Every structure is written in C-alpha cells, then in structure tokens.
C-alpha positions in Angstrom: 92.4 131.4 91.6 96.0 132.5 90.9 94.9 135.8 89.5 92.6 136.5 92.4 95.5 135.9 94.8 97.8 138.4 93.0 98.0 141.9 94.5 100.2 144.8 93.3 101.9 147.1 95.6 103.4 150.2 93.8 106.0 152.2 95.4 105.5 155.9 94.4 108.9 157.6 94.3 107.3 161.0 95.2 106.5 159.6 98.7 109.7 159.9 100.7 108.8 157.4 103.3 108.0 154.7 100.7 111.2 155.7 98.8 113.2 155.3 102.0 111.7 151.8 102.4 112.6 151.1 98.8 116.2 152.1 99.3 116.5 150.3 102.6 115.1 147.1 101.1 117.6 147.0 98.3 120.5 148.1 100.6 119.7 145.2 102.9 119.6 142.8 99.9 123.1 144.0 98.7 124.4 143.8 102.3 123.1 140.3 102.7 124.6 139.2 99.4 128.0 140.5 100.4 128.0 139.2 104.0 126.5 135.7 103.6 129.8 134.2 102.3 131.6 135.4 105.4 129.5 133.0 107.4 129.1 130.1 104.9 132.6 130.2 103.3 133.3 126.6 102.3 133.0 125.5 98.7 129.9 123.4 99.2 128.1 126.2 100.9 129.1 128.7 98.2 128.0 126.3 95.4 124.6 126.0 97.2 124.3 129.7 97.6 125.1 130.2 93.9 122.5 127.6 93.0 120.0 129.4 95.2 120.7 132.7 93.5 120.2 131.1 90.1 116.9 129.7 91.2 115.8 133.2 92.5 116.3 134.7 89.0 114.5 131.7 87.5 111.5 132.1 89.8 111.3 135.8 89.4 111.2 135.4 85.6 108.5 132.9 86.0 106.5 135.3 88.2 106.5 137.8 85.4 104.3 135.3 83.6 102.2 134.0 86.4 102.1 136.8 88.9 102.2 139.9 86.7 100.6 138.5 83.5 98.4 135.8 84.8 99.9 133.2 82.4 100.3 129.8 83.9 103.2 128.1 82.1 104.3 124.5 82.3 107.3 124.9 80.0 109.4 127.7 81.4 112.5 125.5 81.7 112.7 125.4 77.9 114.1 129.0 77.9 116.4 128.6 80.9 117.7 125.4 79.4 118.4 126.9 76.0 120.0 129.8 77.7 122.3 127.4 79.5 123.3 125.6 76.3 124.1 128.8 74.5 126.1 130.0 77.4 128.1 126.8 77.4 128.8 127.2 73.7 129.7 130.9 74.2 132.2 129.8 76.8 133.7 127.2 74.5 133.8 129.7 71.6 135.5 132.3 73.8 138.1 129.7 75.0 138.9 128.7 71.4 139.1 132.3 70.1 142.6 133.5 69.2 141.9 137.2 69.5 139.7 139.0 72.0 137.9 136.7 74.4 134.5 137.6 75.8 135.0 138.1 79.6 133.0 135.6 81.7 131.1 138.4 83.4 129.3 139.2 80.1 128.6 135.5 79.1 125.2 135.3 80.9 124.0 137.8 78.3 124.4 135.0 75.7 122.0 132.9 77.7 119.5 135.8 78.1 119.5 136.6 74.4 119.1 132.9 73.5 116.1 132.6 75.8 114.6 135.8 74.4 115.0 134.6 70.8 113.2 131.4 71.6 110.6 133.4 73.5 110.0 135.6 70.4 109.5 132.6 68.2 107.6 130.3 70.5 105.8 133.0 72.4 104.2 134.2 69.2 102.4 130.9 69.1 101.8 130.4 72.8 100.3 133.9 73.5 97.6 133.5 70.8 95.7 131.8 73.6 95.2 132.5 77.2 94.2 130.5 80.3 94.2 126.8 80.1 95.0 126.7 76.4 98.1 128.8 77.0 99.2 126.4 79.8 98.7 123.3 77.5 100.6 125.0 74.7 103.6 125.7 76.9 103.5 122.2 78.3 103.6 120.8 74.7 106.4 123.1 73.7 108.5 122.2 76.7 108.0 118.5 76.2 108.8 118.9 72.5 112.1 120.7 73.3 113.0 118.0 75.9 112.4 115.3 73.4 114.4 117.1 70.7 117.3 117.3 73.2 117.4 113.5 73.2 117.1 113.3 69.4 120.0 115.6 68.6 123.0 114.6 70.7 125.5 116.4 68.5 124.2 119.8 69.8 122.7 118.8 73.2 125.4 116.3 74.2 123.2 113.3 74.8 123.1 111.9 78.3 126.5 113.3 79.2 125.6 116.9 78.2 128.0 119.6 77.1 130.8 120.9 79.3 133.0 124.0 79.4 135.5 125.7 81.6 134.8 129.1 83.1 138.5 129.8 83.7 139.3 130.4 80.0 141.5 133.3 78.9 143.3 135.9 81.0 142.0 137.0 84.4 139.4 139.8 84.2 140.2 142.6 86.6 142.4 140.1 88.4 139.6 137.5 88.7 140.1 134.0 87.2 136.7 132.7 88.4 138.4 129.5 89.5 137.7 129.9 93.2 134.0 129.3 94.0 133.9 132.6 96.0 134.5 134.6 92.8 131.8 132.6 91.0 129.4 133.3 93.8 129.9 137.1 93.6 129.5 136.9 89.8 126.2 135.1 90.1 125.1 137.2 93.0 125.8 140.4 91.1 123.8 139.2 88.1 121.0 138.1 90.5 120.7 141.6 92.0 120.9 143.3 88.6 118.2 140.9 87.2 116.0 141.3 90.2 116.2 145.1 90.0 115.4 145.2 86.3 112.4 142.9 86.8 111.2 145.0 89.6 111.6 148.1 87.5 109.6 146.4 84.7 106.7 145.7 87.1 106.5 149.5 87.9 106.4 150.6 84.2 103.1 151.4 82.5 103.5 148.1 80.5 103.8 146.2 83.8 100.6 147.9 85.1 98.8 147.1 81.9 99.9 143.4 82.3 98.2 143.5 85.7 95.0 144.8 84.1 95.1 142.1 81.5 95.7 139.5 84.2 92.8 140.7 86.3 90.2 141.4 83.6 91.3 140.9 80.0 87.8 141.9 78.5 87.8 145.2 80.3 91.4 145.9 79.2 90.4 145.2 75.6 87.3 147.4 76.0 89.5 150.4 76.9 91.7 149.9 73.9 94.6 147.6 74.8 95.7 144.6 72.7 95.8 141.9 75.4 97.6 139.4 73.2 100.4 141.9 72.4 100.7 142.7 76.1 101.1 139.0 77.0 103.6 138.6 74.1 105.9 141.4 75.4 105.7 140.1 78.9 106.5 136.6 77.7 109.6 137.9 75.8 110.9 139.7 78.9 110.3 136.7 81.1 112.2 134.4 78.7 115.1 136.7 78.6 115.6 136.5 82.3 114.9 132.8 82.3 117.8 132.5 79.8 120.0 134.6 82.1 119.2 132.1 85.0 120.2 129.2 82.7 123.5 131.0 81.8 124.3 131.5 85.5 123.6 127.8 86.2 125.9 126.8 83.3 128.7 129.0 84.8 128.1 127.5 88.3 128.2 123.8 87.3 130.3 124.1 84.0 128.0 121.5 82.4 124.5 121.4 81.0 122.3 118.5 80.0 118.8 117.9 78.6 117.6 117.6 82.2 117.8 121.4 82.4 114.8 121.6 80.0 112.7 118.9 81.7 109.1 119.3 83.0 110.5 118.7 86.5 112.5 121.9 86.4 109.4 123.8 85.1 107.4 122.3 87.9 110.1 123.6 90.4 109.5 127.2 89.1 105.7 126.8 89.5 105.9 125.2 93.0 108.5 127.5 94.4 106.9 130.6 93.1 103.4 129.7 94.3 104.7 128.7 97.8 106.6 131.9 98.1 103.7 134.0 96.9 103.0 134.9 93.3 101.2 138.1 94.3 104.3 139.7 95.8 107.6 140.6 94.2 109.5 139.1 97.1 107.4 135.9 97.0 109.4 134.1 94.4 112.6 135.0 96.3 111.3 133.4 99.4 110.0 130.4 97.5 113.3 129.9 95.7 115.2 130.0 99.0 112.9 127.6 100.7 112.7 125.3 97.6 116.4 125.2 97.1 116.9 124.3 100.7 114.4 121.5 100.5 115.9 120.2 97.2 119.5 120.3 98.3 119.3 119.7 102.1 116.2 117.8 102.9 117.1 115.0 100.5 120.2 114.4 102.6 118.0 113.3 105.5 115.1 111.5 104.0 114.1 109.8 100.8 110.6 111.1 101.3 111.6 114.7 100.6 109.6 114.9 97.4 106.5 113.7 99.2 107.0 116.5 101.8 107.5 119.1 99.1 104.3 118.0 97.3 102.3 118.0 100.5 103.6 121.4 101.3 102.5 122.7 97.9 99.0 121.2 98.3 98.6 122.7 101.7 99.5 126.2 100.4 97.1 125.8 97.5 94.3 124.8 99.8 94.9 127.1 102.8 97.3 129.8 101.9 97.1 130.7 98.2 98.9 134.0 98.8 102.0 132.0 99.8 104.6 132.8 102.5 104.8 136.4 101.5 101.0 136.7 101.8 101.1 135.2 105.3 103.9 137.6 106.3 102.1 140.6 104.8 98.8 139.8 106.5 100.4 139.4 109.9 102.4 142.5 109.4 99.2 144.5 108.6 97.6 143.3 111.9 100.9 144.0 113.8 101.1 147.6 112.5 97.5 148.2 113.5 98.4 147.1 117.1 95.9 144.2 117.0 98.3 141.3 116.9 97.9 140.6 120.7 94.2 140.0 120.1 94.9 137.1 117.7 98.2 135.9 119.2 96.6 133.2 121.5 94.6 131.8 118.6 97.6 132.1 116.3 99.8 130.1 118.7 97.1 127.5 119.1 96.9 127.0 115.3 100.7 126.8 115.0 101.0 124.4 117.9 98.4 122.1 116.6 99.9 122.2 113.1 103.3 121.3 114.5 101.9 118.3 116.4 100.2 117.1 113.2 103.4 117.5 111.2 105.5 115.6 113.8 103.0 112.7 113.8 102.8 112.7 110.0 106.6 112.7 109.6 106.9 109.8 112.1 104.3 107.7 110.1 105.8 108.5 106.8 109.3 107.7 107.8 108.2 104.4 109.4 106.3 103.5 106.2 109.4 104.2 104.1 111.5 102.1 106.5 109.1 99.2 106.3 108.9 99.5 102.5 112.5 100.2 101.5 114.4 99.0 104.5 115.7 100.9 107.5 119.0 101.6 105.7 117.3 104.0 103.3 115.1 105.7 105.9 115.9 108.8 107.8 115.3 107.0 111.1 117.9 104.3 110.4 119.8 104.7 113.6 116.6 105.0 115.7 115.1 101.9 114.1 118.2 99.9 114.5 118.2 100.6 118.2 114.4 100.0 118.8 113.0 96.7 119.9 109.7 95.4 118.5 107.6 96.8 121.4 109.4 100.2 121.1 108.7 100.3 117.4 105.1 99.5 118.0 105.0 102.4 120.5 106.4 104.7 117.9 103.7 103.7 115.5 101.1 104.4 118.1 102.6 107.7 119.0 102.6 108.8 115.4 98.9 107.9 115.0 98.0 109.6 118.3 99.8 112.8 117.3 98.1 112.9 113.9 94.6 112.3 115.4 95.2 114.9 118.2 96.7 117.4 115.8 93.8 117.1 113.4 91.2 117.5 116.1 92.8 120.5 117.8 93.6 122.1 114.5 90.0 122.0 113.3 88.9 123.7 116.5 91.8 126.2 116.5 91.3 127.2 112.9 87.6 128.1 113.5 88.4 130.2 116.5 91.4 131.9 114.8 89.3 132.7 111.7 86.7 134.5 113.8 89.4 136.6 115.6 91.3 137.3 112.4 88.2 138.4 110.5 87.2 140.6 113.3 90.6 142.3 113.4 90.7 142.7 109.6 87.2 144.2 109.7 88.2 146.8 112.3 91.4 147.7 110.3 89.3 148.2 107.2 86.8 150.3 109.0 89.5 152.5 110.5 91.1 152.9 107.1 87.8 153.8 105.5 87.1 156.3 108.2 90.5 157.9 107.8 90.0 158.2 104.0 86.8 160.1 104.6 
C-alpha cells in the first residue's frame, strides 16, 4: 500500500519554468528559515523551532527508506540515537582537548558518520530481506540496541544519560553558541543542507533505481540491477542523515539518553512521515512540523493528545494514504485545471461535516478523561468546575448529537464529493491525453 501511494516528481533542469520553480522553492525555504526567529524570538520558541528542524531531518532520512526505497523500518531511531551519543562524546572530547578544538559547526558530522557506520554493519544484515521480513529485522535491531543501552550504563549513561556543553572552546567566527538564537541558526543551516543533499540524492540515477526497486523489484532484477545492493546503499545514506539529526538534537538539548533509541521515537518517524506524505519530498517536512506541534503543544492542553495523534494516523491510513502533501497536490491539480469551483460545494460539505464530527468526538473524549482521571487532569477543567450536573449532562448529549450528525452527513457528503471529484479528475486526464496526442 505504501509503495502504491508513492509518486516521483522529477524536476528536469533543462526546463526553465521547472528550474525557476525549483529555485523559488528553495529560496522560500531559506527565507522562512531566516525570518521565523524574528516572529518567535523567545528561548522557548527557538528551542521548539530547533527541535522541529531536527525532526525534519529525521523524517526526511526515514523517507529515503520508506518513500524512495519502499523499506518499512521500525528501528530507525537506532541510528539517530547512536549519532546523538557520538556527537555528545565528540563535544566532550573537543572540550577536553588541549590543542585544536573541533568547532561546534562540524560536530554533527560525527553523528552522521556514527549513524553511517552502524548502517553499514547492521544494514548488511537487514537488507538481505525485503518487505515484512526487513521490517521485523529492523524492529529487532532497534529493540536490541535499546536494551543494550540499559545494560551498559558506562557508555550510555544509564537513566541520567550523557551530558555535554556546546559552549566549549573559543568562539567560532564570534559565535559562542550559548544563546539559543545561535543554536537555532546552526541547526537550521544543517537542516537546509541535509534537505538539499537528500533531495539531490533522489534525483540521481541511483535514486531513480531505488524507485524502480520499490515499485517492482522483480522487474528491476530482470533488467540487471542488484536490488539488494540498491537497498543497502539507500539504507546507508538514510542512516547517515539520521545520525546527523541525532547530532543536532544532542546540540540542542546538550544531553542524550537511551530514550533517543526507543521504539517510540522510531514510531514518530513512521507516523509523521506517513501523515505528511511519503510519496512527496515535502511530505516528511509537513509531517515533522505537524507532529512536532502535536507532541510539544497539544500535550499542554490535554492528556489525550496521544489518542488524538493515533486517531489521526489511522484516519490518514484509511482515507488519505498520500498524506497531507497528497491532498494538497490533488487539490492543486484541480485548481490549476480551473475545475475547483465544481467540487468546492462538495468539498466544503465534507470539511464541515468532518469538523462537526471532530468537535463532538473531542467533547466526548475529554469528558471521558475527566470522569476517569478527574477534572484536574482534563483539558476542560475550568469548564467542568463551573458546570452544574444538568449542564454537564447537556454537554454529554451535545457531544453524542454532534458525533451522530457528523457521521450521518459525512457519509452522504463523501459519496457526493467522490462522484464530483472523479468526474473532474477524468476530464483532466482526458484533456492531458488529448494534448499529448
């Protein structure tokens, strides 16, 4: 299913309009990176933005496996975690050195190289198999590494982890990397560089061969490609950038623990990448931004945030396997063809019904959590404290009514929307086929 949802979109440099779009896209990315701190300029916001940038690199590296190579991994955090550990030790080594000290701007390379070394060793074993067997091997390797981190506290630091200071040595080009704004620009620079290099890799012949192996491994073997070797090389490249992401996280927080190699972090990469859209290069970026926001901000308002995240993932798997990027691309295609007005009423009906359903479901979930855990741990604490028993009963009834009404209208709206959408897509395909002839 994942492989069928993946679609490649090459940007030929010989086509000036496409090259212009390419330059414009990257220019906007650089401009946004430079200007965002001007709006969110407090330390908490800058730390969150740095965390988000680190997650972008992590999800993009994961997408090299899942989106480009069709390899579903459950242990990708192993390589980012080892990259984080070796980055911490590189910082401590540089701080203790008496002579030349490695500048902090180059330290993430230590994490990338560490991730790549483990990718070379463990990937040789994992890529001997494909499909479900590959996924199970990566899960086992990830759990093995996480267990080893608990067994060898001298290296991994036990529950307290290993700490380092990023302000070691003399300032580099006048930067001490003590202020969070300097750390943000360091991480943002590495994020842009890593994203550019990963995008460039997807445009190489090897990246295209990886797409062929993903889509039809037997046919790729028939024309002479060693599919196992292709998967192995892609795996090594992905683990290098995963290590870089771990190094950036170590610089941001100045501490790393065994939790960085847990299955939960690997699941974050899978969930965020899939929600964003594994078939598009920008999909993991969108997923990392959305996922980081849910992890860091939604948890401030409700203890049910993991339930909401899981429900969101299930909904995308069932109804939008192409992710957020796929939804945007599909609507943009209809908009460019001038047919969006034809589907707009049905589109608004689906969105409206979905919002009604979501509001009702949130009310019921929060009320259930309030009853189970107590109103002091629920997001509706102030509301519940002020409600009388009849008013609380009315809120329960309103939640049920909204869920029932939303489900009923959504079923009708989806059927009408699908008919209008398929008709518009058919006309676009016919027009493109006629233009090609």
